[in-house]
C-alpha positions as CSV (number, residue, x, y, z in Angstrom):
1,M,-23.7,106.1,32.0
2,S,-20.3,105.0,32.5
3,N,-21.4,102.9,35.4
4,K,-23.9,101.3,33.4
5,K,-21.4,100.4,30.8
6,K,-19.1,99.2,33.4
7,Q,-21.5,97.0,34.7
8,V,-22.4,95.5,31.5
9,S,-18.7,94.8,30.7
10,E,-18.5,93.0,33.9
11,Q,-21.6,90.8,33.2
12,E,-20.1,90.0,29.8
13,K,-16.9,89.1,31.3
14,E,-18.7,86.8,33.8
15,V,-20.6,85.1,30.9
16,L,-17.2,84.6,28.9
17,E,-15.5,83.0,31.8
18,N,-18.6,80.7,32.3
19,I,-18.5,79.6,28.7
20,M,-14.7,79.0,28.9
21,E,-15.0,76.9,32.0
22,D,-17.9,74.9,30.3
23,L,-15.7,74.5,27.5
24,E,-12.6,73.4,29.4
25,K,-14.9,71.1,31.4
26,E,-16.3,69.5,28.4
27,A,-12.7,69.2,26.7
28,K,-11.5,67.4,30.0
29,E,-14.6,65.2,29.9
30,K,-13.8,64.3,26.4
31,E,-10.3,63.6,26.9
32,A,-11.0,61.3,30.0
33,A,-13.6,59.4,27.9
34,E,-10.8,58.9,24.9
35,N,-8.3,57.9,27.6
36,K,-10.6,55.2,29.1
37,E,-11.6,54.0,25.7
38,S,-7.9,53.7,24.7
39,A,-7.0,51.9,28.1
40,S,-9.9,49.6,27.8
41,E,-9.0,48.5,24.1
42,E,-5.4,48.0,25.3
43,V,-6.5,45.8,28.1
44,K,-8.7,44.0,25.6
45,E,-5.7,43.2,23.5
46,E,-3.6,42.4,26.3
47,A,-6.2,39.8,27.2
48,E,-6.3,38.4,23.8
49,K,-2.6,38.1,23.6
50,T,-2.6,36.4,26.9
51,E,-5.3,33.9,25.7
52,E,-3.2,33.1,22.9
53,K,-0.2,32.4,24.8
54,E,-2.0,30.6,27.5
55,P,-4.5,28.2,26.6
56,S,-7.7,28.0,28.7
57,K,-8.1,25.4,31.4
58,K,-10.8,23.8,29.3
59,E,-8.0,23.4,26.3
60,K,-5.4,21.9,28.9
61,K,-5.2,18.2,28.7
62,D,-5.1,15.9,31.6
63,P,-1.5,14.4,31.8
64,L,-2.5,11.1,32.6
65,K,-4.8,10.9,29.5
66,E,-2.2,12.1,27.5
67,K,0.2,9.4,28.8
68,L,-2.6,6.6,28.0
69,D,-3.1,8.0,24.6
70,E,0.9,7.7,24.0
71,L,0.9,4.4,25.1
72,N,-2.2,3.3,23.3
73,D,-0.5,4.7,20.1
74,R,2.5,2.9,20.8
75,L,0.8,-0.3,21.3
76,I,-1.3,-0.2,18.5
77,R,1.9,0.5,16.2
78,Q,3.9,-2.3,17.8
79,V,0.8,-4.5,17.1
80,A,0.9,-3.6,13.5
81,E,4.3,-4.1,12.9
82,F,4.3,-7.3,14.6
83,D,1.4,-8.6,12.3
84,N,3.4,-7.4,9.2
85,F,6.5,-9.2,10.3
86,R,4.4,-12.3,10.9
87,K,2.7,-12.2,7.5
88,R,6.1,-11.4,5.9
89,T,7.6,-14.6,7.9
90,D,4.7,-16.7,6.6
91,R,5.1,-15.5,3.1
92,E,8.8,-16.1,3.0
93,K,8.4,-19.4,4.6
94,A,5.8,-20.5,2.0
95,Q,8.0,-19.3,-0.9
96,M,10.9,-21.4,0.6
97,F,8.9,-24.4,0.9
98,E,7.5,-23.9,-2.4
99,Q,10.9,-23.6,-3.9
100,G,12.4,-26.6,-2.0
101,Q,9.2,-28.7,-3.1
102,G,9.6,-27.5,-6.7
103,S,13.3,-28.4,-6.7
104,V,12.3,-32.0,-5.5
105,L,9.5,-32.3,-8.1
106,E,11.9,-31.3,-10.7
107,K,14.1,-34.3,-10.1
108,L,11.2,-36.5,-10.4
109,L,10.7,-35.5,-14.0
110,P,13.4,-37.6,-15.6
111,I,11.9,-40.7,-14.0
112,V,8.6,-39.6,-15.7
113,D,10.3,-39.4,-19.0
114,N,11.9,-42.8,-18.6
115,F,8.6,-44.3,-17.9
116,E,7.1,-42.8,-21.0
117,R,10.3,-43.9,-23.1
118,G,9.8,-47.3,-21.6
119,L,6.1,-47.6,-22.4
120,A,6.5,-46.3,-25.9
121,A,9.3,-49.0,-26.6
122,V,7.1,-51.9,-25.6
123,P,6.2,-53.9,-28.7
124,E,2.4,-53.9,-29.7
125,D,2.3,-57.8,-28.9
126,E,3.4,-57.1,-25.3
127,K,1.3,-54.0,-24.4
128,D,-1.4,-56.3,-22.7
129,G,1.4,-58.4,-21.0
130,A,2.0,-58.2,-17.0
131,F,5.2,-56.2,-17.4
132,A,3.9,-53.5,-19.6
133,D,0.7,-53.4,-17.4
134,G,2.6,-53.1,-14.2
135,M,4.7,-50.4,-15.6
136,N,1.7,-48.5,-16.8
137,K,0.1,-48.6,-13.5
138,I,3.3,-47.2,-11.7
139,Y,3.4,-44.5,-14.5
140,K,-0.2,-43.3,-13.9
141,Q,0.0,-43.5,-10.0
142,L,3.4,-41.3,-10.4
143,T,1.8,-38.7,-12.7
144,K,-1.4,-38.7,-10.4
145,Q,0.4,-38.0,-7.5
146,L,2.6,-35.1,-9.3
147,E,-0.7,-33.8,-10.5
148,D,-2.3,-33.7,-7.1
149,L,0.9,-31.7,-5.8
150,G,0.2,-28.9,-8.5
151,V,2.5,-30.5,-11.2
152,T,0.9,-30.2,-14.7
153,P,2.1,-30.8,-18.5
154,I,2.8,-27.8,-20.5
155,E,0.8,-27.9,-23.7
156,A,3.0,-27.4,-26.7
157,V,2.1,-29.0,-30.1
158,G,-0.4,-26.9,-31.9
159,K,0.2,-23.6,-29.8
160,E,1.9,-20.5,-30.7
161,F,5.7,-20.5,-29.6
162,D,5.9,-18.9,-26.2
163,P,9.6,-18.3,-25.0
164,N,8.3,-18.5,-21.4
165,L,7.1,-21.7,-21.8
166,H,8.8,-23.3,-24.8
167,N,12.6,-23.9,-25.5
168,A,12.8,-24.1,-29.4
169,V,15.8,-26.2,-30.2
170,M,15.0,-26.4,-34.1
171,Q,12.8,-25.2,-36.9
172,V,10.8,-27.9,-39.0
173,E,9.0,-27.8,-42.1
174,S,5.4,-28.3,-41.4
175,E,2.4,-28.5,-43.9
176,E,-0.1,-28.7,-40.9
177,Y,1.0,-25.7,-39.0
178,E,1.7,-22.1,-39.9
179,S,4.9,-20.3,-39.0
180,G,5.7,-19.6,-35.3
181,I,3.5,-22.6,-34.2
182,V,5.2,-25.6,-32.1
183,A,5.0,-28.4,-34.6
184,Q,7.0,-31.0,-32.7
185,E,7.6,-31.9,-29.0
186,L,11.1,-33.3,-28.2
187,Q,10.5,-33.2,-24.4
188,K,7.6,-32.5,-22.4
189,G,7.8,-29.4,-20.3
190,Y,6.0,-28.9,-16.7
191,K,4.6,-26.5,-14.7
192,F,4.2,-26.4,-10.7
193,H,1.3,-24.3,-9.9
194,D,2.3,-20.9,-11.9
195,T,5.9,-21.7,-12.0
196,V,7.7,-23.4,-15.0
197,L,9.7,-26.3,-13.6
198,R,10.9,-27.3,-16.9
199,H,10.3,-25.6,-20.3
200,S,9.2,-28.0,-23.1
201,M,11.8,-28.8,-25.7
202,V,10.1,-28.2,-29.1
203,G,10.5,-27.8,-33.0
204,V,8.9,-24.7,-34.2
205,S,7.4,-24.5,-37.9
206,K,9.2,-22.2,-40.3
């Protein structure tokens, strides 16, 4: 009986040792698997960081192409700058020429005024004479040349007073026009294209 118990006890001990060995082996395998998975994650993270820091070969640009792109960009900008400079210069030249032309034309206006005064002073019985006819032809030729150059008279009488076009020198009584309407033109005004060469000198109805 005692030997039998002893034999059973040894068998139980052996079973327990086998179970412990299996458990220990299983624990080591699990730990090894976890370590392997952790190491794999670390390698993956490190690879991702490396990719972020260092672009792939596909992303790397050709130095020659970069230089060509840079030179092309500089050329495009310089061409655009030169075109803007040319346009600005042409515009300034045109403005200067127009100002100079306008200044010369303005000096011709008193001559037109004198022709109009002279023609208005010709007596009725002499208006068909050679002298009056000659003056009238010269006057029409002069005004035609001015018109071709862009000089046009400013409408005044019967128009609403406009300080941009008219220079009011007096107020007049008028039964024909309402208050604020130009009733009398004392000196004709002229425009050169859209610029006023000389304001009309007018009398405005009260």
